[in-house]
C-alpha positions as CSV (number, residue, x, y, z in Angstrom):
1,X,93.0,124.7,185.0
2,X,92.6,121.0,184.2
3,X,93.9,118.6,186.7
4,X,93.5,114.9,187.7
5,X,90.2,115.7,189.5
6,X,88.6,117.5,186.6
7,X,85.6,115.7,185.1
8,X,85.7,115.6,181.3
9,X,83.6,114.2,178.5
10,X,83.6,114.8,174.8
11,X,81.1,117.1,173.1
12,X,78.0,115.2,172.1
13,X,77.7,117.0,168.8
14,X,80.8,115.5,167.3
15,X,80.5,112.9,164.6
16,X,82.7,109.9,165.6
17,X,83.5,106.8,163.5
18,X,85.5,103.7,164.5
19,X,88.0,102.6,161.8
20,X,89.7,99.3,162.8
21,X,90.1,100.4,166.5
22,X,91.1,104.0,165.7
23,X,88.6,106.8,166.2
24,X,88.0,109.5,163.6
25,X,86.0,112.6,164.6
26,X,84.5,115.4,162.6
27,X,83.6,118.7,164.1
28,X,81.0,119.6,161.5
29,X,80.5,123.1,162.9
30,X,84.2,124.0,162.5
31,X,84.9,121.7,159.5
32,X,87.8,120.1,161.4
33,X,88.8,116.4,161.2
34,X,90.6,114.5,164.0
35,X,92.1,111.0,164.1
36,X,93.2,109.1,167.2
37,X,95.5,106.1,167.5
38,X,94.4,103.0,169.5
39,X,95.4,104.5,172.9
40,X,93.9,107.9,172.2
41,X,90.8,106.0,171.0
42,X,90.7,104.1,174.3
43,X,90.7,107.4,176.2
44,X,88.0,108.7,173.9
45,X,85.8,105.8,174.7
46,X,86.2,106.5,178.5
47,X,85.1,110.2,178.0
48,X,81.9,109.3,176.3
49,X,80.3,110.0,179.7
50,X,81.6,112.4,182.3
51,X,84.6,110.9,184.1
52,X,87.4,112.2,186.4
53,X,90.8,112.2,184.6
54,X,92.2,110.2,187.6
55,X,89.7,107.4,186.8
56,X,90.9,107.3,183.2
57,X,94.4,106.9,184.5
58,X,93.4,104.1,186.8
59,X,91.7,102.2,184.0
60,X,94.6,102.6,181.7
61,X,97.0,101.4,184.3
62,X,95.0,98.2,184.5
63,X,95.2,97.7,180.7
64,X,98.7,98.9,179.7
65,X,102.2,98.3,181.1
66,X,103.1,101.8,182.1
67,X,104.0,103.5,185.4
68,X,101.6,105.9,187.1
69,X,103.7,109.1,186.5
70,X,104.1,108.4,182.8
71,X,100.4,107.5,182.4
72,X,99.2,110.6,184.3
73,X,101.5,112.9,182.2
74,X,100.4,111.3,178.9
75,X,96.7,111.4,179.7
76,X,96.9,115.0,180.9
77,X,98.8,116.1,177.7
78,X,96.2,114.3,175.6
79,X,93.2,115.8,177.5
80,X,94.8,119.2,177.2
81,X,95.2,118.7,173.4
82,X,91.5,117.7,173.1
83,X,90.5,120.7,175.2
84,X,92.6,123.1,173.1
85,X,90.9,121.7,170.0
86,X,87.5,122.5,171.6
87,X,86.4,118.9,171.8
88,X,85.7,118.6,175.5
89,X,83.1,119.5,178.1
90,X,84.6,120.0,181.6
91,X,83.5,120.2,185.2
92,X,85.8,121.4,187.9
């Protein structure tokens, strides 16, 4: 089960492009396309290298005006969405 202490990174075999601050990824193996808005793209940048989810939250709290509970909930939902799409590597 993913939690704030889980270490995540995105799969290195994904083809990622930056389009005016938004990220677009292609999973060539599955033929799937994904697009992220600016906040999702910011999280994506953080998970280029393995990082604890709690560290992502801490970084976003320093960049956006949001309370910790909302930030944690939003980041966890986003990470779970990426995981369900098969885009992540995880360490527990």
